[in-house]
N, CA, C and O atoms as a DFTB+ gen file, in Angstrom:
700 C
 N C O
     1  1      44.749      -6.909      27.927
     2  2      44.199      -7.833      28.986
     3  2      43.382      -8.936      28.529
     4  3      42.504      -8.655      27.712
     5  1      43.504     -10.137      28.900
     6  2      42.887     -11.354      28.365
     7  2      41.357     -11.287      28.800
     8  3      41.016     -10.912      29.922
     9  1      40.530     -11.657      27.873
    10  2      39.125     -11.860      28.007
    11  2      38.766     -13.363      28.538
    12  3      37.669     -13.662      29.010
    13  1      39.758     -14.170      28.399
    14  2      39.527     -15.668      28.655
    15  2      39.868     -15.673      30.215
    16  3      40.829     -15.084      30.709
    17  1      38.855     -16.491      30.965
    18  2      39.062     -16.780      32.268
    19  2      38.561     -18.241      32.537
    20  3      38.025     -18.950      31.685
    21  1      38.806     -18.590      33.827
    22  2      38.389     -20.021      34.078
    23  2      36.875     -20.241      33.745
    24  3      36.433     -21.371      33.538
    25  1      36.141     -19.177      33.703
    26  2      34.795     -19.239      33.518
    27  2      34.391     -19.537      32.043
    28  3      33.406     -20.217      31.757
    29  1      35.149     -19.027      31.217
    30  2      34.914     -19.365      29.747
    31  2      35.883     -19.956      28.834
    32  3      35.796     -19.849      27.611
    33  1      36.906     -20.647      29.513
    34  2      37.833     -21.198      28.857
    35  2      37.351     -22.494      28.104
    36  3      36.466     -23.207      28.577
    37  1      37.913     -22.736      27.030
    38  2      37.381     -24.061      26.362
    39  2      38.558     -24.995      26.397
    40  3      39.661     -24.631      25.988
    41  1      38.336     -26.197      26.883
    42  2      39.409     -27.166      26.916
    43  2      39.918     -27.608      25.581
    44  3      39.154     -27.872      24.652
    45  1      41.211     -27.682      25.501
    46  2      41.819     -28.036      24.260
    47  2      43.087     -29.143      24.620
    48  3      43.532     -29.279      25.760
    49  1      43.536     -29.838      23.528
    50  2      44.544     -30.762      23.877
    51  2      45.905     -30.029      23.834
    52  3      46.116     -29.032      23.144
    53  1      46.824     -30.640      24.660
    54  2      48.265     -30.029      24.644
    55  2      48.538     -29.080      25.764
    56  3      47.696     -28.795      26.616
    57  1      49.815     -28.578      25.724
    58  2      50.064     -27.540      26.556
    59  2      49.911     -26.199      25.906
    60  3      50.116     -26.087      24.697
    61  1      49.590     -25.260      26.582
    62  2      49.305     -23.935      26.070
    63  2      50.064     -22.809      26.590
    64  3      50.383     -22.899      27.775
    65  1      50.407     -21.802      25.977
    66  2      51.340     -20.655      26.533
    67  2      50.394     -19.702      27.396
    68  3      50.876     -19.052      28.324
    69  1      49.097     -19.634      27.088
    70  2      48.302     -18.892      28.046
    71  2      46.835     -19.442      27.757
    72  3      46.605     -20.247      26.855
    73  1      45.855     -18.920      28.626
    74  2      44.459     -19.199      28.475
    75  2      43.969     -18.592      27.103
    76  3      42.992     -19.117      26.570
    77  1      44.501     -17.668      26.582
    78  2      44.186     -17.199      25.319
    79  2      44.356     -18.314      24.131
    80  3      43.559     -18.282      23.193
    81  1      45.187     -19.103      24.161
    82  2      45.506     -20.134      23.251
    83  2      44.752     -21.498      23.568
    84  3      44.920     -22.515      22.894
    85  1      43.865     -21.406      24.718
    86  2      43.232     -22.752      25.231
    87  2      43.834     -23.180      26.445
    88  3      44.772     -22.566      26.953
    89  1      43.339     -24.200      26.925
    90  2      43.689     -24.787      28.106
    91  2      43.415     -26.166      28.338
    92  3      42.279     -26.553      28.063
    93  1      44.332     -27.071      28.842
    94  2      43.975     -28.332      29.244
    95  2      43.264     -28.364      30.504
    96  3      43.207     -27.315      31.146
    97  1      42.678     -29.483      30.985
    98  2      42.069     -29.504      32.210
    99  2      43.149     -29.067      33.392
   100  3      42.864     -28.189      34.205
   101  1      44.206     -29.652      33.403
   102  2      45.060     -29.181      34.425
   103  2      45.452     -27.802      34.254
   104  3      45.690     -27.210      35.307
   105  1      45.570     -27.179      33.235
   106  2      45.906     -25.742      33.320
   107  2      44.660     -24.850      33.813
   108  3      44.797     -23.734      34.313
   109  1      43.548     -25.430      33.626
   110  2      42.355     -24.830      34.195
   111  2      42.493     -24.948      35.771
   112  3      42.268     -23.978      36.494
   113  1      42.861     -26.142      36.247
   114  2      43.184     -26.248      37.655
   115  2      44.039     -25.237      38.234
   116  3      43.847     -24.690      39.319
   117  1      45.148     -24.993      37.310
   118  2      46.007     -23.926      37.905
   119  2      45.342     -22.496      37.904
   120  3      45.648     -21.661      38.755
   121  1      44.416     -22.254      36.908
   122  2      43.715     -21.100      36.993
   123  2      42.769     -20.863      38.196
   124  3      42.667     -19.794      38.798
   125  1      42.101     -21.986      38.462
   126  2      41.119     -21.975      39.623
   127  2      41.923     -21.925      40.934
   128  3      41.395     -21.392      41.910
   129  1      43.047     -22.395      41.019
   130  2      43.889     -22.224      42.191
   131  2      44.551     -21.011      42.198
   132  3      45.288     -20.853      43.172
   133  1      44.501     -20.047      41.342
   134  2      45.302     -18.865      41.205
   135  2      46.835     -19.057      41.225
   136  3      47.612     -18.249      41.733
   137  1      47.176     -20.174      40.639
   138  2      48.666     -20.396      40.357
   139  2      49.178     -19.973      39.138
   140  3      48.356     -19.616      38.295
   141  1      50.427     -19.935      38.848
   142  2      50.805     -19.589      37.528
   143  2      50.284     -20.607      36.605
   144  3      50.167     -21.773      36.984
   145  1      49.937     -20.208      35.317
   146  2      49.447     -20.898      34.255
   147  2      50.464     -22.268      34.087
   148  3      51.651     -22.121      33.795
   149  1      49.949     -23.406      34.274
   150  2      50.811     -24.667      34.085
   151  2      49.669     -25.809      34.071
   152  3      48.537     -25.762      34.553
   153  1      50.345     -26.891      33.341
   154  2      49.624     -28.109      33.390
   155  2      50.122     -29.035      34.595
   156  3      49.819     -30.228      34.602
   157  1      50.837     -28.507      35.543
   158  2      51.209     -29.340      36.769
   159  2      51.198     -28.310      37.793
   160  3      52.245     -27.834      38.232
   161  1      49.927     -27.914      38.226
   162  2      49.739     -26.963      39.395
   163  2      50.172     -27.639      40.744
   164  3      49.838     -28.793      41.011
   165  1      50.880     -26.914      41.525
   166  2      51.276     -27.501      42.827
   167  2      50.055     -28.012      43.803
   168  3      50.257     -28.926      44.602
   169  1      48.883     -27.421      43.699
   170  2      47.832     -27.696      44.638
   171  2      47.222     -29.073      44.148
   172  3      46.389     -29.598      44.888
   173  1      47.578     -29.722      42.925
   174  2      46.894     -30.811      42.535
   175  2      47.757     -32.158      42.711
   176  3      48.978     -32.191      42.560
   177  1      46.988     -33.225      43.038
   178  2      47.914     -34.471      43.179
   179  2      48.370     -34.974      41.756
   180  3      47.666     -34.984      40.746
   181  1      49.575     -35.358      41.854
   182  2      50.404     -35.620      40.722
   183  2      49.984     -36.817      39.907
   184  3      50.253     -36.941      38.712
   185  1      49.275     -37.735      40.661
   186  2      48.642     -38.870      40.207
   187  2      47.358     -38.621      39.319
   188  3      47.172     -39.141      38.219
   189  1      46.518     -37.769      39.946
   190  2      45.344     -37.316      39.331
   191  2      45.782     -36.571      38.144
   192  3      45.245     -36.804      37.060
   193  1      46.703     -35.706      38.256
   194  2      47.109     -34.796      37.092
   195  2      47.423     -35.668      35.950
   196  3      46.884     -35.529      34.852
   197  1      48.484     -36.757      36.272
   198  2      49.078     -37.551      35.202
   199  2      47.907     -38.173      34.368
   200  3      48.011     -38.237      33.143
   201  1      46.830     -38.617      34.998
   202  2      45.742     -39.319      34.335
   203  2      44.869     -38.285      33.519
   204  3      44.391     -38.575      32.422
   205  1      44.694     -37.046      34.137
   206  2      43.846     -36.084      33.436
   207  2      44.553     -35.602      32.293
   208  3      43.918     -35.568      31.239
   209  1      45.919     -35.167      32.294
   210  2      46.506     -34.703      31.162
   211  2      46.470     -35.719      30.040
   212  3      46.424     -35.311      28.879
   213  1      46.487     -36.918      30.286
   214  2      46.625     -37.861      29.136
   215  2      45.231     -38.090      28.642
   216  3      45.014     -38.208      27.436
   217  1      44.184     -38.162      29.626
   218  2      42.849     -38.309      29.171
   219  2      42.377     -37.135      28.361
   220  3      41.610     -37.338      27.419
   221  1      42.771     -35.943      28.655
   222  2      42.515     -34.701      28.127
   223  2      42.993     -34.695      26.518
   224  3      42.325     -34.340      25.547
   225  1      44.177     -35.132      26.550
   226  2      44.791     -35.114      25.153
   227  2      44.328     -36.230      24.346
   228  3      44.401     -36.029      23.134
   229  1      43.888     -37.306      24.697
   230  2      43.431     -38.221      23.728
   231  2      41.912     -38.364      23.406
   232  3      41.406     -39.053      22.520
   233  1      41.307     -37.578      24.302
   234  2      39.832     -37.536      24.249
   235  2      39.297     -36.620      23.029
   236  3      39.883     -35.566      22.785
   237  1      38.278     -36.991      22.331
   238  2      37.739     -36.126      21.300
   239  2      37.056     -34.818      22.045
   240  3      36.628     -34.911      23.195
   241  1      37.001     -33.765      21.395
   242  2      36.651     -32.416      21.998
   243  2      35.157     -32.535      22.740
   244  3      34.935     -31.866      23.749
   245  1      34.222     -33.361      22.220
   246  2      33.007     -33.601      23.091
   247  2      33.215     -34.129      24.312
   248  3      32.617     -33.639      25.269
   249  1      34.069     -35.183      24.483
   250  2      34.235     -35.720      25.716
   251  2      35.235     -34.973      26.604
   252  3      35.118     -35.089      27.824
   253  1      36.195     -34.224      26.093
   254  2      37.082     -33.355      26.877
   255  2      36.235     -32.300      27.569
   256  3      36.578     -31.989      28.710
   257  1      35.241     -31.745      27.068
   258  2      34.513     -30.673      27.823
   259  2      33.822     -31.287      29.047
   260  3      33.408     -30.526      29.921
   261  1      33.668     -32.643      29.171
   262  2      33.100     -33.226      30.500
   263  2      34.108     -33.038      31.633
   264  3      33.714     -33.200      32.788
   265  1      35.312     -32.724      31.404
   266  2      36.404     -32.564      32.352
   267  2      36.263     -31.278      33.088
   268  3      36.819     -31.146      34.178
   269  1      35.584     -30.358      32.582
   270  2      35.376     -29.045      33.236
   271  2      34.801     -29.243      34.558
   272  3      35.211     -28.595      35.521
   273  1      33.829     -30.145      34.658
   274  2      33.164     -30.505      35.947
   275  2      34.173     -30.947      37.091
   276  3      34.001     -30.599      38.259
   277  1      35.040     -31.590      36.755
   278  2      35.988     -32.117      37.629
   279  2      37.219     -31.162      38.161
   280  3      37.808     -31.350      39.226
   281  1      37.463     -30.250      37.357
   282  2      38.609     -29.323      37.570
   283  2      38.551     -28.729      38.883
   284  3      39.600     -28.675      39.525
   285  1      37.470     -28.268      39.388
   286  2      37.399     -27.640      40.664
   287  2      37.738     -28.411      41.877
   288  3      38.294     -27.931      42.865
   289  1      37.340     -29.728      41.727
   290  2      37.581     -30.771      42.663
   291  2      39.003     -31.224      42.749
   292  3      39.434     -31.802      43.747
   293  1      39.786     -30.936      41.615
   294  2      41.167     -31.341      41.632
   295  2      41.920     -30.264      42.564
   296  3      42.742     -30.694      43.374
   297  1      41.702     -29.045      42.489
   298  2      42.228     -28.034      43.393
   299  2      42.340     -28.364      44.811
   300  3      41.301     -28.561      45.442
   301  1      43.485     -28.450      45.395
   302  2      43.738     -28.787      46.770
   303  2      43.865     -30.451      46.941
   304  3      43.990     -30.887      48.085
   305  1      43.837     -31.296      45.912
   306  2      43.893     -32.629      46.031
   307  2      45.274     -33.167      46.549
   308  3      45.314     -34.322      46.973
   309  1      46.439     -32.373      46.538
   310  2      47.733     -32.884      46.670
   311  2      47.724     -33.359      48.088
   312  3      47.527     -32.635      49.064
   313  1      47.961     -34.675      48.111
   314  2      48.203     -35.247      49.538
   315  2      49.279     -36.407      49.393
   316  3      48.966     -37.565      49.118
   317  1      50.546     -35.984      49.603
   318  2      51.681     -36.832      49.370
   319  2      51.507     -38.285      50.072
   320  3      51.900     -39.330      49.554
   321  1      50.919     -38.198      51.211
   322  2      50.670     -39.439      52.064
   323  2      49.620     -40.387      51.325
   324  3      49.475     -41.569      51.637
   325  1      48.946     -39.787      50.376
   326  2      48.020     -40.746      49.557
   327  2      48.453     -41.108      48.171
   328  3      47.728     -41.832      47.488
   329  1      49.600     -40.645      47.708
   330  2      50.153     -40.981      46.375
   331  2      50.212     -42.243      46.132
   332  3      49.662     -42.631      45.101
   333  1      50.835     -43.145      46.934
   334  2      51.113     -44.448      46.855
   335  2      49.494     -45.216      46.604
   336  3      49.208     -45.938      45.649
   337  1      48.799     -44.921      47.467
   338  2      47.478     -45.569      47.446
   339  2      46.769     -45.090      46.097
   340  3      46.066     -45.863      45.446
   341  1      46.986     -43.842      45.740
   342  2      46.146     -43.421      44.450
   343  2      46.862     -44.203      43.249
   344  3      46.164     -44.567      42.302
   345  1      48.185     -44.460      43.261
   346  2      48.932     -45.059      42.223
   347  2      48.363     -46.637      42.091
   348  3      48.090     -47.162      41.011
   349  1      48.253     -47.210      43.247
   350  2      47.743     -48.543      43.407
   351  2      46.337     -48.687      42.973
   352  3      45.975     -49.726      42.421
   353  1      45.492     -47.672      43.197
   354  2      44.247     -47.751      42.858
   355  2      44.006     -47.749      41.369
   356  3      43.181     -48.483      40.824
   357  1      44.816     -46.833      40.711
   358  2      44.899     -46.646      39.271
   359  2      45.342     -47.922      38.635
   360  3      44.757     -48.307      37.623
   361  1      46.311     -48.598      39.135
   362  2      46.858     -49.886      38.619
   363  2      45.664     -50.849      38.637
   364  3      45.382     -51.483      37.620
   365  1      44.900     -50.984      39.861
   366  2      43.823     -51.998      39.865
   367  2      42.714     -51.698      38.807
   368  3      42.099     -52.577      38.203
   369  1      42.520     -50.289      38.644
   370  2      41.527     -50.036      37.535
   371  2      42.041     -50.468      36.301
   372  3      41.334     -51.141      35.550
   373  1      43.382     -50.104      35.958
   374  2      43.889     -50.376      34.509
   375  2      43.790     -51.896      34.368
   376  3      43.336     -52.333      33.310
   377  1      44.202     -52.821      35.415
   378  2      44.150     -54.055      35.300
   379  2      42.854     -54.636      34.946
   380  3      42.767     -55.524      34.098
   381  1      41.793     -54.136      35.602
   382  2      40.412     -54.545      35.309
   383  2      40.059     -54.325      33.861
   384  3      39.563     -55.170      33.115
   385  1      40.403     -52.978      33.532
   386  2      40.004     -52.653      32.171
   387  2      40.756     -53.510      31.106
   388  3      40.233     -53.888      30.057
   389  1      42.055     -53.782      31.490
   390  2      42.772     -54.659      30.592
   391  2      42.411     -55.819      30.448
   392  3      42.587     -56.330      29.342
   393  1      41.830     -56.551      31.457
   394  2      41.286     -57.966      31.454
   395  2      39.999     -57.977      30.586
   396  3      39.688     -58.932      29.874
   397  1      39.185     -56.687      30.721
   398  2      38.098     -56.798      29.744
   399  2      38.089     -56.783      28.214
   400  3      37.150     -57.044      27.462
   401  1      39.434     -56.393      27.899
   402  2      39.807     -56.292      26.551
   403  2      39.817     -57.780      25.868
   404  3      40.005     -58.787      26.551
   405  1      39.602     -57.820      24.506
   406  2      39.844     -59.176      23.942
   407  2      41.248     -59.382      23.972
   408  3      42.096     -58.504      24.130
   409  1      41.486     -60.880      23.772
   410  2      42.872     -61.202      23.758
   411  2      43.576     -60.708      22.748
   412  3      44.701     -60.335      23.079
   413  1      43.265     -60.560      21.484
   414  2      43.844     -60.015      20.212
   415  2      44.123     -58.532      20.519
   416  3      45.200     -58.083      20.128
   417  1      43.311     -57.758      21.147
   418  2      43.432     -56.330      21.493
   419  2      44.657     -56.068      22.559
   420  3      45.529     -55.206      22.452
   421  1      44.497     -57.034      23.617
   422  2      45.586     -56.849      24.464
   423  2      46.985     -57.171      23.889
   424  3      47.969     -56.570      24.321
   425  1      47.098     -58.170      22.860
   426  2      48.308     -58.350      22.475
   427  2      48.693     -57.366      21.398
   428  3      49.878     -57.057      21.268
   429  1      47.651     -56.798      20.527
   430  2      48.051     -55.750      19.585
   431  2      48.584     -54.475      20.129
   432  3      49.484     -53.829      19.594
   433  1      47.920     -54.126      21.319
   434  2      48.322     -52.776      22.087
   435  2      49.558     -52.916      22.791
   436  3      50.159     -51.879      23.073
   437  1      50.076     -54.094      23.147
   438  2      51.317     -54.503      23.915
   439  2      50.985     -53.837      25.397
   440  3      49.936     -53.274      25.706
   441  1      51.969     -54.013      26.101
   442  2      51.819     -53.626      27.411
   443  2      51.201     -54.646      28.239
   444  3      49.972     -54.682      28.299
   445  1      51.929     -55.502      28.904
   446  2      51.423     -56.597      29.578
   447  2      50.695     -56.390      30.935
   448  3      50.753     -55.249      31.393
   449  1      50.127     -57.180      31.531
   450  2      49.386     -57.073      33.009
   451  2      50.673     -56.961      33.882
   452  3      50.655     -56.178      34.832
   453  1      51.787     -57.697      33.619
   454  2      52.989     -57.654      34.608
   455  2      53.573     -56.172      34.505
   456  3      54.039     -55.664      35.525
   457  1      53.562     -55.504      33.368
   458  2      54.144     -54.214      33.479
   459  2      53.285     -53.212      34.260
   460  3      53.724     -52.275      34.925
   461  1      51.901     -53.568      34.072
   462  2      51.015     -52.586      34.876
   463  2      51.256     -52.919      36.306
   464  3      51.278     -52.003      37.129
   465  1      51.424     -54.071      36.645
   466  2      51.479     -54.514      38.338
   467  2      52.724     -53.881      38.538
   468  3      52.675     -53.142      39.521
   469  1      53.926     -53.895      37.922
   470  2      55.028     -53.214      38.368
   471  2      54.896     -51.706      38.592
   472  3      55.604     -51.254      39.492
   473  1      54.166     -50.912      37.976
   474  2      53.743     -49.479      38.051
   475  2      53.279     -49.418      39.368
   476  3      53.546     -48.345      39.907
   477  1      52.620     -50.285      40.119
   478  2      52.037     -50.215      41.502
   479  2      53.291     -49.759      42.538
   480  3      53.180     -48.899      43.412
   481  1      54.391     -50.462      42.264
   482  2      55.513     -50.056      43.207
   483  2      56.578     -49.279      42.644
   484  3      57.610     -49.106      43.293
   485  1      56.429     -48.798      41.508
   486  2      57.458     -47.940      40.702
   487  2      57.627     -46.855      41.547
   488  3      56.755     -46.510      42.344
   489  1      58.892     -46.193      41.399
   490  2      59.089     -44.900      42.038
   491  2      58.072     -43.812      41.588
   492  3      57.731     -43.748      40.407
   493  1      57.578     -42.940      42.545
   494  2      56.587     -41.806      42.314
   495  2      57.444     -40.686      41.677
   496  3      57.946     -39.826      42.401
   497  1      57.622     -40.678      40.322
   498  2      58.244     -39.605      39.667
   499  2      57.351     -39.184      38.394
   500  3      56.433     -39.923      38.040
   501  1      57.604     -38.108      37.780
   502  2      56.716     -37.676      36.801
   503  2      56.830     -38.703      35.582
   504  3      55.828     -38.977      34.922
   505  1      57.923     -39.193      35.337
   506  2      58.003     -40.123      34.164
   507  2      57.001     -41.375      34.464
   508  3      56.177     -41.741      33.626
   509  1      57.131     -41.918      35.582
   510  2      56.391     -43.218      35.701
   511  2      54.898     -42.872      36.032
   512  3      54.014     -43.685      35.760
   513  1      54.616     -41.659      36.621
   514  2      53.195     -41.216      36.684
   515  2      52.740     -41.007      35.288
   516  3      51.666     -41.541      35.012
   517  1      53.348     -40.325      34.333
   518  2      52.907     -39.983      33.052
   519  2      52.660     -41.361      32.358
   520  3      51.591     -41.540      31.775
   521  1      53.522     -42.252      32.396
   522  2      53.316     -43.588      31.763
   523  2      52.031     -44.194      32.307
   524  3      51.168     -44.597      31.527
   525  1      51.878     -44.269      33.667
   526  2      50.622     -44.794      34.133
   527  2      49.471     -44.143      33.756
   528  3      48.445     -44.762      33.473
   529  1      49.566     -42.801      33.724
   530  2      48.266     -41.954      33.372
   531  2      47.958     -42.148      31.976
   532  3      46.788     -42.017      31.616
   533  1      48.989     -42.488      31.022
   534  2      48.589     -42.463      29.691
   535  2      48.065     -43.882      29.459
   536  3      47.099     -43.993      28.704
   537  1      48.544     -44.893      29.972
   538  2      48.113     -46.290      29.752
   539  2      46.607     -46.354      30.336
   540  3      45.684     -46.860      29.697
   541  1      46.471     -45.833      31.512
   542  2      45.005     -45.886      32.029
   543  2      44.161     -44.904      31.157
   544  3      43.046     -45.304      30.822
   545  1      44.511     -43.828      30.806
   546  2      43.627     -42.977      29.871
   547  2      43.228     -43.882      28.757
   548  3      42.036     -44.128      28.574
   549  1      44.152     -44.387      28.007
   550  2      43.832     -45.148      26.810
   551  2      42.966     -46.332      27.062
   552  3      42.080     -46.539      26.233
   553  1      43.081     -47.146      28.076
   554  2      42.160     -48.091      28.497
   555  2      40.720     -47.474      28.684
   556  3      39.770     -47.834      27.990
   557  1      40.636     -46.579      29.611
   558  2      39.353     -45.942      30.017
   559  2      38.682     -45.296      28.694
   560  3      37.459     -45.343      28.562
   561  1      39.480     -44.712      27.749
   562  2      38.912     -44.064      26.585
   563  2      38.289     -45.150      25.752
   564  3      37.194     -44.933      25.233
   565  1      38.860     -46.226      25.594
   566  2      38.318     -47.358      24.841
   567  2      37.217     -48.441      25.518
   568  3      36.687     -49.410      24.973
   569  1      37.072     -47.984      26.778
   570  2      36.026     -48.898      27.423
   571  2      34.762     -48.446      26.999
   572  3      34.606     -47.300      26.576
   573  1      33.782     -49.327      27.090
   574  2      32.357     -49.188      26.582
   575  2      31.809     -47.997      27.440
   576  3      31.125     -47.152      26.861
   577  1      32.027     -47.887      28.603
   578  2      31.533     -46.896      29.600
   579  2      32.579     -45.815      29.929
   580  3      32.469     -45.160      30.965
   581  1      33.614     -45.612      29.045
   582  2      34.696     -44.856      29.335
   583  2      34.500     -43.436      29.927
   584  3      35.177     -43.002      30.859
   585  1      33.630     -42.834      29.375
   586  2      33.342     -41.322      29.615
   587  2      32.873     -41.327      31.092
   588  3      33.529     -40.614      31.852
   589  1      31.838     -42.023      31.611
   590  2      31.455     -42.015      32.887
   591  2      32.595     -42.665      33.747
   592  3      32.783     -42.184      34.864
   593  1      33.401     -43.749      33.314
   594  2      34.272     -44.288      34.284
   595  2      35.570     -43.208      34.582
   596  3      36.191     -43.153      35.644
   597  1      35.802     -42.417      33.446
   598  2      36.923     -41.379      33.727
   599  2      36.489     -40.497      34.725
   600  3      37.308     -40.127      35.567
   601  1      35.275     -40.082      34.768
   602  2      34.815     -38.986      35.752
   603  2      34.694     -39.717      37.237
   604  3      35.009     -39.165      38.292
   605  1      34.215     -40.964      37.122
   606  2      34.226     -41.728      38.495
   607  2      35.584     -41.940      38.977
   608  3      35.772     -41.861      40.191
   609  1      36.556     -42.198      38.199
   610  2      37.949     -42.448      38.661
   611  2      38.536     -41.189      39.393
   612  3      39.084     -41.287      40.491
   613  1      38.392     -40.011      38.728
   614  2      38.733     -38.774      39.282
   615  2      38.161     -38.633      40.692
   616  3      38.793     -38.237      41.672
   617  1      36.744     -39.049      40.659
   618  2      36.002     -38.621      42.017
   619  2      36.575     -39.797      43.125
   620  3      36.623     -39.563      44.332
   621  1      36.941     -40.918      42.603
   622  2      37.460     -41.837      43.661
   623  2      38.821     -41.467      44.236
   624  3      39.099     -41.501      45.435
   625  1      39.693     -41.085      43.184
   626  2      40.986     -40.666      43.691
   627  2      41.005     -39.413      44.573
   628  3      41.932     -39.253      45.366
   629  1      39.974     -38.483      44.458
   630  2      39.880     -37.283      45.134
   631  2      39.417     -37.696      46.527
   632  3      39.968     -37.165      47.490
   633  1      38.465     -38.585      46.718
   634  2      37.875     -38.887      47.944
   635  2      38.603     -39.872      48.870
   636  3      38.231     -40.157      50.009
   637  1      39.689     -40.357      48.241
   638  2      40.604     -41.288      49.023
   639  2      41.021     -40.428      50.111
   640  3      41.344     -39.256      49.921
   641  1      41.021     -41.084      51.451
   642  2      41.587     -40.490      52.564
   643  2      40.569     -39.456      53.283
   644  3      40.835     -38.861      54.328
   645  1      39.444     -39.344      52.607
   646  2      38.532     -38.182      53.323
   647  2      37.662     -39.042      54.238
   648  3      37.474     -40.235      54.002
   649  1      37.161     -38.435      55.242
   650  2      36.345     -39.200      56.100
   651  2      34.901     -39.522      55.400
   652  3      34.322     -38.793      54.594
   653  1      34.396     -40.958      55.968
   654  2      33.255     -41.038      55.396
   655  2      32.084     -40.354      56.054
   656  3      32.330     -39.748      57.097
   657  1      30.809     -40.361      55.587
   658  2      29.657     -39.709      56.187
   659  2      29.585     -39.890      57.637
   660  3      29.500     -38.871      58.323
   661  1      29.609     -41.213      58.294
   662  2      29.454     -41.388      59.537
   663  2      30.596     -40.586      60.389
   664  3      30.353     -39.950      61.414
   665  1      31.786     -40.717      59.833
   666  2      33.160     -40.146      60.500
   667  2      32.918     -38.605      60.479
   668  3      33.261     -37.971      61.477
   669  1      32.335     -37.927      59.382
   670  2      31.958     -36.476      59.310
   671  2      31.034     -36.077      60.363
   672  3      31.106     -34.973      60.903
   673  1      30.165     -36.958      60.662
   674  2      29.137     -36.606      61.644
   675  2      29.711     -36.753      62.992
   676  3      29.484     -35.812      63.751
   677  1      30.298     -37.582      63.379
   678  2      31.153     -37.696      64.634
   679  2      31.962     -36.491      64.706
   680  3      31.950     -35.842      65.752
   681  1      32.638     -36.130      63.751
   682  2      33.593     -34.874      64.005
   683  2      32.801     -33.687      64.309
   684  3      33.031     -32.913      65.238
   685  1      31.825     -33.592      63.439
   686  2      30.687     -32.494      63.642
   687  2      30.220     -32.400      65.246
   688  3      30.216     -31.346      65.882
   689  1      29.864     -33.589      65.731
   690  2      29.156     -33.710      67.008
   691  2      30.215     -33.281      68.031
   692  3      29.949     -32.463      68.911
   693  1      31.486     -33.882      67.891
   694  2      32.582     -33.592      68.706
   695  2      32.826     -32.169      68.774
   696  3      33.162     -31.762      69.885
   697  1      32.735     -31.312      67.838
   698  2      33.147     -29.915      67.849
   699  2      31.986     -29.196      68.717
   700  3      32.031     -27.983      68.923
């Protein structure tokens, strides 16, 4: 029997056979959701998952452990009706980060603003989501405030579609 659980797992890059070999943040989400061990848990939004898998893999170990805090928030985040809005939000964030880069850095890294804009309306499939997630993760990782911005982005994507504080109060009063 394994002694590794969601309570003591250490985040590592890549895909893993079991928690005994480590876990990426999305595999931790599958553990928290009590789903089969996978980096694509059914309970998680695929847009958020695409970003987190990439950010997990390109982050140094010290930054990767920051993702432990957001794993529980990702459980239950799958909302198919919000996926297009979440993709467009990610594209807006990527475009803003891309614009902050120096001209020579934008040219050297390739990937134009036009290709980012096309991602906003691209089919929502695992290939296009993974490409968007990777490009966004790279931009955020290299941003001066990238560590904070990565966690903020996850929070923004999770709270999309949730009622605001006044709406929650109105719902509570109506009950």
